Steps between C-alpha positions, in 0.01 A plus 500: 500500500537873567558740211823627661652150507390430143653831389828423678525160332410640158756778539779261599417267212496785252827640634668163445357482149630847411840436660675376180381802299808694381549780248733785409419855391126457456254786478231537766231392254689185412555410866131537577407297193739217589386492862140473384589218263690313773213539749252367244732203443515442878124471528460299179762249615278427800196431287319823586302724270709817465373830359651846467327836541202352683223721643520527879361188664392716794308732268728800555452798269780622278622851430158576356188417705336327204796270442620215722846478647733244347745245641825428316481120533240268651550126556172312541515164678259217571433450869697809607454877483646683198834677519515868402845632401602861444833582330654843565829677441437764767304531823139525387274552797203426276632150429536426871151632577365293214662181629379561856145539368535181295617315813192620689295342220675164548768536231866412564704824449859508370697813409802455270720804544809574290706811419572744782513366858165461670436809707166429659363257753306218337200416716389146574387280344669621180805288411795698364734356236801729446693475173829688536592673174800736508520745213744723316443827319563475126529758225471876515148476641602279790260222409482232765607152395431222750699185567454205727704192594333166564419434865475154652220531757470202730269440790657402832503127545234366727644391835557129513373304800768373738571131477705259710866504399532123527451252218284192478625143470469538123722808504219746433451825695275455800170679439396533866497846659806543724525590866727792610792258478450468124392136529149362510367292790596180314863603448572704813640268772447767766126436501501125431452213738848362435408153623563179312237308307492119507696507175772704669427820315472840667146609577435844347150561638489869601464539874678824587804314627342234723384145425204406287228278648655194340836550670412644841603174669829480314795524733792507267561843355563523131735748333325831424567480131282427205562437132402765246218285373200345677581141600236228511295573814427158637310548825375142533 
């Protein structure tokens, strides 16, 4: 599976996990701390090994050449590449560059961004998780206090396959794929033979509106109707 697809799935899963997170008048440090705790809980709940402040898996240097760069959170998984997560309050170009480099090394990159609106383009394959956190200015110094309401994040339902709108003899929905008419070939009289079997029942063999091979010699026309359940096809 491509790193970009893995990152997209991880980002969507993490966004759903963080959706219920709500708080009022928190400091920036407290928001970052709680987001880190919640992300660790997300990975732990899935049985992964989760670590914080992990040296760059891609071997990137830090601010000093003799020190490695660090990732905020890393989720290590069996049978799948690790997930590297950066958590930022502002647009940090260094975080994005770091995640892109991790992706090139085979790591799944996710950027959790809260605080001010995102003002930069996030390059693929980095997955972006936005946590909206409005703030108010408090006190004489205008200290920012952040708040957030819970968000119910749901994925769009997968499209359901079309099924025949008729019901079976037992009253269950017909599971056969329908024709444009909304009925399957068994329930749509427009494409059935329409002849009569020896038991007097209507033949529902699909023929496109003609006669099936068992009723080609039948002279008497039968009504072009059919029950909404497959009758016993007796062709003997």
